[in-house]
C-alpha positions in Angstrom: -18.0 45.6 -53.5 -15.8 42.9 -55.0 -15.8 39.5 -53.4 -12.2 38.3 -52.9 -13.1 34.7 -53.5 -15.0 35.1 -56.7 -13.9 38.5 -57.9 -17.5 39.2 -58.7 -19.0 42.7 -58.3 -22.0 43.0 -56.1 -25.0 45.1 -57.1 -25.2 48.7 -55.8 -26.6 49.1 -52.3 -29.4 51.5 -53.2 -32.5 50.8 -55.1 -32.5 51.3 -58.9 -34.9 53.9 -60.2 -35.3 55.5 -63.6 -36.1 59.1 -62.7 -33.2 59.8 -60.3 -30.8 58.3 -62.8 -32.3 60.2 -65.7 -32.3 63.5 -63.8 -28.8 63.0 -62.5 -27.6 62.0 -66.0 -29.2 65.1 -67.5 -27.5 67.3 -64.9 -24.2 65.7 -65.4 -24.5 66.1 -69.2 -25.5 69.7 -68.9 -22.6 70.6 -66.6 -20.1 68.5 -68.6 -21.2 70.1 -71.8 -20.9 73.6 -70.4 -17.3 73.2 -69.2 -16.1 70.9 -72.1 -15.7 67.7 -70.2 -17.4 64.3 -70.4 -19.0 64.8 -67.0 -17.0 62.1 -65.2 -16.0 64.5 -62.5 -19.7 65.1 -61.7 -20.9 61.5 -62.3 -18.4 59.7 -60.0 -19.7 61.2 -56.7 -23.3 60.5 -57.8 -22.5 56.9 -58.6 -21.0 56.5 -55.1 -23.2 58.7 -53.0 -26.6 58.7 -54.7 -26.7 55.2 -56.3 -24.6 53.3 -53.7 -21.8 51.9 -56.0 -18.6 50.8 -54.3 -15.6 52.9 -55.3 -14.1 50.5 -57.8 -17.5 49.7 -59.3 -18.1 53.5 -59.7 -14.7 54.0 -61.4 -15.4 51.2 -63.8 -18.9 52.3 -64.7 -17.8 56.0 -64.9 -15.0 55.1 -67.3 -17.4 53.1 -69.5 -19.9 55.9 -69.6 -17.2 58.5 -70.3 -16.0 56.6 -73.3 -19.6 56.6 -74.7 -20.1 60.3 -73.9 -16.8 61.4 -75.5 -17.4 59.3 -78.7 -20.9 60.6 -79.0 -19.9 64.3 -78.5 -16.8 64.1 -80.7 -18.6 64.9 -84.0 -20.3 68.0 -82.5 -17.1 69.2 -80.9 -15.2 68.8 -84.2 -17.9 71.0 -85.9 -17.8 73.6 -83.1 -14.0 74.0 -83.0 -12.3 74.3 -86.4 -9.5 71.8 -87.0 -7.1 74.7 -87.7 -7.6 76.0 -84.2 -6.2 72.8 -82.7 -3.8 71.8 -85.4 -1.1 74.2 -84.2 -1.0 72.4 -80.9 -0.9 68.8 -82.1 2.3 68.1 -80.1 0.5 69.0 -76.9 -2.5 66.8 -77.8 -0.3 63.8 -78.7 1.8 64.1 -75.6 -1.2 64.6 -73.3 -2.8 61.5 -74.9 0.3 59.4 -74.6 0.8 60.4 -71.0 -2.8 59.9 -70.3 -2.8 56.4 -71.6 0.2 55.4 -69.6 -1.2 57.1 -66.5 -4.6 55.4 -67.0 -2.9 52.0 -67.2 -1.0 52.7 -63.9 -4.1 54.2 -62.3 -6.3 51.1 -63.1 -3.6 48.8 -61.8 -3.5 50.8 -58.5 -7.3 51.1 -58.2 -7.8 47.3 -58.6 -5.3 46.6 -55.9 -6.5 49.2 -53.3 -9.0 48.4 -50.6 -12.4 50.0 -51.3 -12.1 52.5 -48.3 -8.6 53.6 -49.5 -9.8 54.1 -53.1 -12.8 56.0 -51.8 -10.5 58.4 -49.9 -8.2 58.8 -52.9 -11.2 59.6 -55.2 -12.4 62.3 -52.7 -8.9 63.9 -52.6 -8.7 63.8 -56.4 -12.1 65.5 -56.8 -11.1 68.2 -54.3 -7.9 68.8 -56.3 -9.9 69.0 -59.6 -12.2 71.6 -58.0 -9.2 73.6 -56.6 -7.4 73.5 -59.9 -10.5 74.6 -61.8 -11.1 77.5 -59.4 -7.4 78.6 -59.3 -6.9 78.6 -63.1 -10.1 80.5 -63.9 -10.4 83.0 -61.1 -9.9 86.6 -61.9 -8.1 87.2 -58.6 -5.3 84.8 -59.6 -2.9 86.1 -62.3 -3.1 84.1 -65.5 0.0 82.6 -67.0 0.9 82.2 -70.6 0.9 78.7 -72.0 4.3 77.0 -71.8 4.4 76.5 -75.5 3.6 80.1 -76.6 
C-alpha cells in the first residue's frame, strides 16, 4: 500500500519464500510461453492473491517483470517466426504499438490516482474480460472472422 504522506510503498503483506515464487514463476512462464504472452495476465493475480502485494504495487512489479520477460524472449521468438511472416503486417504492428504506448501512459496515470480498492476491482474486471476474449476468439462454437486487413 502507498502511504499518502511519504508516497513510499510498503512491503507485501505475506511472507517471502523462494519456493512458492519459483514455482509460480515457472508456471507463469510455461503458460505465457504456450500462448505467446509474457505471462503478465497470469502473474498479476498471483502477486496480489498469493504474495500479498497491493494492487498498484502488483501492477508496477508486473510491468517491470514483463519488460524483462519480453526482452529475454524476443531473440527466441524472432528465430521461431520468420521476419517475412510478420513483415506484411508492419502497419498493424506499428499502430498497435503506438496505440499501446499512448494507452499505457493514460493507464499508468489513472492507476496511480485510483484508490487501491478501486484499482483492485478494475484489475479483476479486466482479467475477466481477457479470459472472455480469449475464449470467444478461439472457441470452435463461435464463427471466426477474417482479419480486418485481409
